[in-house]
C-alpha positions, 0 to 999 in steps of 0.5 A, a space after each residue: 539464465 532464462 531467455 524470458 524477460 520479466 517485469 518488476 512491479 512498478 507503482 506510480 502516483 502524481 501530484 500537481 508538479 511531480 510523479 512518484 515512481 517505485 520499482 519493486 525489486 531488491 537491490 535494483 540498479 539505477 534506472 535510466 531516466 530521460 525527459 520522455 522515458 524510463 529504461 530499466 534492466 537487471 538480473 536477479 536470481 538468474 532472471 532478467 528483468 527489464 522494461 521501457 516506458 514512454 511517459 505521458 508527458 515530459 519530465 525534467 530529469 535534472 530536477 528529479 530525485 531518486 532513493 534506493 532501499 534494499 527492497 525498492 527504488 523510488 523516484 520523484 520525477 519533476 513534471 516539465 509542465 506542472 499544469 498538466 494532470 496526467 491521465 496515465 503514466 504511459 504515453 500509450 493507451 491501454 493496460 501495462 500489466 506490471 504498472 499499478 497505482 500507488 494508493 499509498 501516495 495517490 491524490 485526486 486532481 482536485 485535492 492536489 492543489 492543497 498539497 505543498 510541493 513534494 520535491 523542494 528539500 525532500 527528506 527521503 527518510 519520510 517516504 516509508 522506506 525505513 522505520 515508521 517511527 510515528 509523528 513527533 509531537 502528536 502524542 497518543 490518540 487519547 480515546 473517543 471524546 465523551 467516552 471516558 471511563 465507560 465500563 464495557 462489561 455493563 453492555 451485557 455482552 459477557 465473555 466468549 464461552 470457553 475463555 476462562 474468567 470471561 463469563 458466558 454469553 447471557 440468555 443462552 441457558 435454554 440451549 441443550 448439548 445436542 449441538 455437541 453430538 451432531 449427526 448422532 440420533 437418539 432414535 435407534 431402529 429396532 430390528 
């Protein structure tokens, strides 16, 4: 086993009352969550993975939740003070190379007030860790209003040349086949 310590990719986002934290490593053991920090350590494929992060603000470990899938560990960490919007995940200023914003869960501070609380009765199956079976009762998209029955062949776009049965591109009749013989000159020098 290598003595080098590797860091798994860590994603984070927040809402008014919680912080979302994802550790991207397969079959990961549970991280140690404390009020002020998180510690993680495991060995995968003879590589040691570990990190310690001090949180920007305290959390409430007993009110936080965790879910494991085969690929990632996902945490919903309850903020101790839900009036504080965190500027960053870590207490220390500066870039932590393995910590990234989770844009799939990212919400701006001013948009967070419109959200319902994220943790009460949280159903982890809705977090995208399994199949994304669609939203029940939503039906199909139904197309663009006012566009029903439009025949796109009437737009004069034709098909892409070379596709059988698609027709050619209009107004291209004056082109000769010289492009097929690029680099060949019709003028030959006489000696």
